[in-house]
C-alpha positions in Angstrom: 103.4 74.4 106.1 100.1 73.8 106.0 98.3 72.1 102.9 96.0 75.4 102.9 95.2 79.1 103.9 92.6 79.4 106.7 92.7 82.9 107.4 95.1 84.1 104.1 97.7 86.7 104.8 98.9 86.9 101.3 97.3 88.6 98.4 97.1 87.8 94.7 99.5 88.4 92.0 96.8 90.4 89.5 97.1 93.1 92.4 100.9 93.3 92.0 100.3 93.6 88.6 97.7 96.4 89.3 100.3 98.2 91.2 103.1 97.6 89.0 101.4 99.4 86.2 100.1 102.1 88.2 104.0 103.4 88.0 103.8 104.2 84.4 102.3 107.4 83.0 99.2 107.4 81.2 98.6 103.6 81.5 95.9 101.4 81.7 95.8 98.2 84.1 92.8 95.9 82.2 92.7 92.9 84.2 91.6 89.8 82.0 88.8 88.3 84.3 85.3 88.8 85.7 84.0 92.2 87.2 84.2 91.2 90.7 87.8 90.6 90.4 88.9 94.0 89.7 86.3 96.0 91.7 87.8 94.2 94.9 91.3 95.2 94.0 89.9 98.7 93.3 88.3 99.1 96.2 91.3 97.7 98.5 94.0 99.9 96.7 91.8 103.0 97.0 91.0 102.6 101.0 95.0 101.6 101.4 96.3 104.9 99.3 93.2 107.1 100.0 93.4 108.1 96.1 91.2 107.1 93.2 92.7 104.1 91.1 92.5 103.4 87.7 91.8 100.1 86.3 89.5 98.4 83.8 88.2 94.8 83.3 87.3 92.7 80.5 84.5 91.6 82.3 84.5 88.1 81.6 80.8 86.4 82.5 79.7 82.7 82.3 78.9 83.1 78.8 82.1 84.7 77.3 84.1 82.3 79.7 82.7 79.2 77.4 82.7 80.4 74.2 85.5 83.3 73.9 88.8 82.7 74.0 90.1 85.8 75.2 90.4 87.5 72.2 87.0 89.3 71.9 86.9 90.4 75.6 90.0 91.8 75.3 89.3 93.8 72.0 86.0 94.9 73.3 87.5 96.5 76.6 90.0 98.1 74.5 87.9 99.3 72.1 85.5 100.9 75.0 88.9 102.1 76.7 90.0 104.2 73.7 87.1 105.7 72.9 87.0 107.6 76.3 90.5 108.1 77.0 94.0 107.5 75.2 96.3 105.5 76.9 100.2 105.3 76.3 100.0 101.9 77.3 97.6 99.1 78.5 98.9 96.6 81.0 97.1 93.4 80.4 97.0 90.5 83.1 95.2 87.7 83.6 93.1 86.0 86.5 92.6 82.5 87.8 89.8 82.3 85.9 91.2 83.0 82.2 94.1 81.2 83.1 92.2 78.3 83.7 90.5 78.7 80.7 93.8 79.1 78.8 93.4 82.3 77.2 95.6 83.1 74.4 96.9 86.8 75.8 100.0 87.1 73.5 97.8 86.1 70.7 95.2 88.7 71.3 97.8 91.3 72.0 99.5 90.9 68.8 96.3 91.2 66.9 95.5 94.4 68.6 99.0 95.8 68.2 98.4 98.3 65.5 95.5 99.8 67.7 97.1 100.0 71.0 100.6 99.2 72.7 100.2 96.6 75.2 102.3 94.6 77.8 100.7 91.3 78.7 101.6 89.2 81.4 100.1 86.1 82.8 99.2 86.7 86.8 97.2 83.3 87.8 95.7 84.2 91.3 96.0 80.7 92.0 99.8 80.6 92.5 102.1 83.3 94.0 101.3 86.4 95.6 101.5 90.5 95.5 105.3 90.3 95.1 105.6 87.8 92.5 102.6 89.6 90.6 104.4 93.0 90.7 107.8 91.1 89.7 106.3 89.1 86.5 104.9 92.7 85.4 108.2 94.1 85.7 109.9 91.3 84.0 107.6 91.7 80.9 107.7 95.2 80.8 111.5 94.7 80.5 111.3 92.2 77.5 108.1 93.9 75.6 109.3 97.4 75.6 112.9 98.0 76.5 115.0 98.2 73.1 118.2 96.3 73.2 121.3 98.8 73.0 124.9 98.6 72.1 125.7 102.0 74.0 126.4 102.1 77.8 126.0 105.0 79.8 127.7 104.5 83.1 126.0 106.8 85.3 122.5 106.0 84.0 120.6 103.8 86.3 117.5 101.5 86.0 116.1 101.1 89.6 113.6 98.2 90.2 112.2 98.5 93.6 110.0 95.7 95.0 106.2 96.0 95.5 106.7 96.8 99.4 108.7 99.9 99.0 106.4 103.1 99.4 106.3 105.8 96.8 108.2 108.0 99.2 111.0 105.4 99.7 111.1 105.3 95.9 111.7 108.9 95.9 114.2 109.2 98.8 116.4 106.2 97.2 116.6 108.1 93.6 117.2 111.3 95.4 120.4 109.6 97.5 121.8 108.2 93.9 121.2 111.3 92.5 123.9 112.7 95.2 126.8 110.6 93.5 125.7 112.0 90.2 123.5 109.1 88.6 120.7 110.1 86.4 118.0 107.7 87.9 115.0 106.0 86.3 113.0 103.9 88.5 110.4 101.1 86.8 108.0 100.7 88.0 107.9 104.5 89.7 105.1 105.2 92.2 106.9 108.2 93.7 104.5 110.7 91.7 101.8 108.6 90.9 100.6 107.1 94.2 102.1 109.4 96.6 99.3 111.0 97.9 99.7 114.7 95.8 96.6 116.4 95.2 96.0 116.0 91.4 93.9 118.6 89.2 90.8 116.2 88.8 90.3 112.1 88.9 92.1 110.7 86.2 91.1 107.8 84.1 94.4 106.6 83.8 97.3 106.7 86.3 98.5 110.1 87.2 102.1 109.6 86.9 105.1 107.4 86.9 107.7 107.0 84.3 107.0 107.4 80.3 106.5 104.6 77.8 108.7 106.4 75.7 111.4 106.8 78.4 111.4 103.0 79.2 111.6 102.0 75.6 115.1 104.1 75.6 116.5 102.4 79.4 118.6 100.0 77.0 121.4 101.9 77.4 121.6 102.2 81.4 124.9 101.4 82.6 123.8 100.6 86.2 120.8 98.0 86.7 119.7 98.1 91.1 117.3 95.7 92.2 116.0 95.9 95.8 114.4 92.7 97.2 114.9 89.3 96.3 111.7 89.3 94.6 112.9 91.6 91.8 116.6 90.1 91.3 115.3 88.2 88.0 114.3 91.4 86.5 118.0 92.8 86.9 119.0 89.3 85.0 116.8 89.8 82.4 117.9 93.5 81.4 121.3 91.9 81.0 120.0 90.2 77.7 119.2 93.7 76.3 122.7 95.0 77.6 125.3 92.7 78.4 127.8 95.5 79.1 125.9 96.9 82.0 126.3 96.4 85.7 123.9 94.4 87.9 123.6 95.3 91.5 121.3 93.6 93.6 120.2 94.4 97.2 117.9 92.4 99.2 117.1 94.7 101.9 118.0 98.5 102.2 116.8 98.6 106.0 119.3 99.0 108.9 123.0 99.4 109.3 124.7 96.5 107.8 122.5 96.5 104.5 122.5 100.2 104.0 126.5 100.5 104.6 126.6 97.4 101.9 124.5 99.3 99.5 126.9 102.6 99.7 130.0 100.8 99.7 128.8 99.0 96.4 127.7 102.3 94.9 131.5 103.9 95.9 133.1 101.1 94.0 131.0 101.4 91.2 131.5 105.2 90.8 135.1 105.7 92.1 133.9 108.3 94.7 136.2 107.9 97.9 133.2 109.5 100.3 129.6 109.9 100.3 127.6 113.1 100.3 127.9 115.0 104.0 124.2 114.2 104.9 124.4 110.4 104.3 127.6 110.5 106.6 125.6 112.5 109.3 122.1 110.1 109.1 124.6 107.3 109.3 125.8 108.7 112.9 122.0 109.2 113.9 121.1 105.5 112.9 124.1 104.6 115.4 123.0 106.7 118.3 119.1 105.4 117.5 120.6 101.8 117.9 122.0 102.7 121.2 118.9 104.6 122.5 116.3 101.8 121.4 118.2 98.7 122.2 117.1 99.0 125.8 113.7 98.4 124.9 113.8 96.2 121.7 116.4 94.1 123.3 113.4 93.1 126.1 111.1 92.6 123.1 109.7 89.5 121.5 108.3 90.6 118.2 105.9 88.7 115.5 106.4 90.2 111.8 104.1 88.9 109.2 103.9 90.3 105.9 105.3 89.8 102.2 108.5 88.1 102.0 110.8 91.2 101.1 109.1 93.3 103.5 109.4 90.8 106.5 113.3 90.1 105.8 113.6 93.9 105.7 111.9 94.6 108.9 113.4 91.6 110.4 117.1 92.8 109.6 116.7 96.1 111.0 115.0 95.0 114.2 117.4 92.4 114.8 120.5 94.7 114.9 118.8 96.6 117.8 118.6 93.2 119.6 114.6 92.2 119.1 113.8 88.6 119.4 111.6 88.2 116.3 109.7 85.4 114.7 108.6 86.0 110.9 105.6 84.6 109.0 105.5 85.2 105.4 103.0 84.9 102.9 104.0 82.7 100.2 107.1 80.9 99.2 110.7 82.6 98.6 113.9 82.7 97.5 114.5 85.3 100.4 113.8 82.5 103.1 117.1 80.9 102.8 118.7 84.2 104.1 116.8 84.8 107.5 118.7 84.3 110.6 115.4 84.4 112.7 112.6 81.3 112.7 110.7 81.9 109.7 107.3 80.3 108.1 104.8 80.2 105.3 101.8 80.8 107.2 98.2 82.9 107.6 96.3 84.8 110.3 95.4 81.4 111.6 99.0 80.5 112.9 99.3 84.0 113.6 96.6 83.9 116.4 98.1 80.7 117.6 101.6 82.4 118.2 100.6 85.8 119.2 100.0 85.3 122.9 104.0 84.6 123.4 104.8 88.0 121.8 104.7 91.5 123.0 104.0 92.9 119.4 102.7 92.2 116.0 104.1 93.9 112.9 101.9 93.0 109.8 98.8 94.4 107.6 95.6 96.1 109.0 93.6 92.5 109.3 96.0 91.8 112.2 94.4 94.8 114.1 91.8 92.3 115.8 94.3 89.9 116.7 96.1 92.8 118.5 93.0 94.0 120.3 91.9 90.2 121.2 95.2 89.4 123.1 96.2 93.1 124.1 99.2 93.4 122.2 101.2 96.4 120.3 100.4 96.6 117.0 102.6 98.2 114.1 100.6 98.5 110.6 102.8 97.8 107.5 102.1 96.1 104.0 99.0 95.8 102.4 96.1 96.8 103.1 96.4 99.4 105.6 92.7 100.8 106.2 93.4 102.3 109.6 95.9 105.0 108.7 96.9 108.3 106.3 100.1 108.9 104.7 100.8 105.4 103.7 102.6 106.6 100.7 104.6 109.0 102.7 106.0 106.4 105.3 109.7 105.9 104.7 111.8 103.2 106.5 114.7 102.6 104.2 118.4 103.9 104.1 119.8 105.4 107.3 117.1 108.0 108.1 114.2 105.3 107.2 115.9 103.2 109.7 115.8 105.5 112.5 112.2 106.6 111.6 111.3 102.5 111.9 113.4 101.7 115.1 111.9 105.0 117.1 108.1 104.3 116.0 108.4 100.7 117.5 110.3 101.5 120.3 107.9 104.2 121.2 105.0 101.9 120.5 106.7 99.1 123.1 107.5 101.7 125.6 103.8 102.5 126.0 102.9 98.9 125.8 105.1 97.9 128.6 103.9 100.9 130.8 100.6 100.0 130.4 100.9 96.3 130.7 103.3 95.7 133.3 
C-alpha cells in the first residue's frame, strides 16, 4: 500500500453520509463544514443521478472556524432551513475541517432537540470513504432513532443495504423478500428517493425514502438483514435494541453461489420448503447464462477498481464464469480477507500501471480516460458515472441481476476482441 493517493479512486465519508440521509423521507442532509464541500457533493450526485439533490451546509468560513465551537453555525443553519421548509429530520455530519477543530456536534444537537429532530454523525473526510460514511450514518440512525422493544415480529424485516446497491436493486430485494411473506423496511431506502422517478417539483428536502416515524418503530423487527461487509456492524448494533431478533449477513448478493446462500438462509428462517416459481426460473436462466458467457469470460483478464463491497460482488460473479480478475479497492476494508483473487488498495496511478496487461476495466467514470488511452473495454460502475443515464435503474443482484451483469460484460468483451484481435 502506498503512503499517499496520487490520483484518488475513493470518495469521502461526508458523501456517503449524504446518500444515507437522502434515503429518509423529508430529511435535510446538513454538512457541517465549508460551503465548497457541500457544493462539490451536490454537483457530483446531481450529475450522477441526473436529479436534483437536497443538501445544506453550515458554511463554516475562516472567521467562524476560529471563534465558533460549532454550535452557532449549526443553530444558524437550522434556523435558516426551518424558515423555508419543515424537515422531519436533519442529518448532521462533519467534514475534515470541523473534525480537526473538534466541534461538539452532539452538544449542538442536544441544544436544538426541542426545535428540530437531528441525527448527528462524525464523518471526517481524512479517513474512511464512501462506504464507511454511509455505514456510520446508518449506525447512528439506529442508535439515535430506533426505540428499543420487548416485542419481536418474526416476519418484519429491517433491510440494511450497503451504499453500492442502486435504488432499483434495493427495490428488487424488497420485492423478492415479500414473496416469502416478509414485511420489509429498508434503512436507508433510496428505492423511491433517487430511483429517477418524475416528481411533481424540485423539492428542498429528500423526495422519498422511509419515514422517520417508521424508523422509530423498527425495534420490533424479527429479522435484521445486512448486505455488504461495510454495514455488518449496523446489524450487530440493532441487536442491542432487541436481543430477540435474528441477524442474517451477506457479503454479496451477486453470483450463483452467493444468491443460493441467500435463499437457503431465508428458507431456513421461514420454514418454507421451496421458493417462489419465478425465483427458481431465474436460477435456471443464470445457470444457462454462465454456460453462454464462459467462452468469452474464460479467456478475459479484467481489472476491477471501486469501493470494496462493490469490487467483491463484481469479482465473485465474474470469477464464477471463469474470468481472471485483479482487484483494486479504494480503501482498507474487512472484506479484503474474503477475496480469492489478487487485491490491493490503490488509486488511478496504480490502475494506469496495470491496465496495459488487461482486456477490460470495471470502474467509475474517471477510468474512461485510461480505457481510451490503452484501447481497453470499459464497464462503468460505482460513483460517479457522468457518462450514462438510468444509473438508479441498473440491477446486478440476485439471479436476475447477475444474468444482466454477465451478459453486459460479455457483449462488451465480444466487441472488444473483434476490434482488437
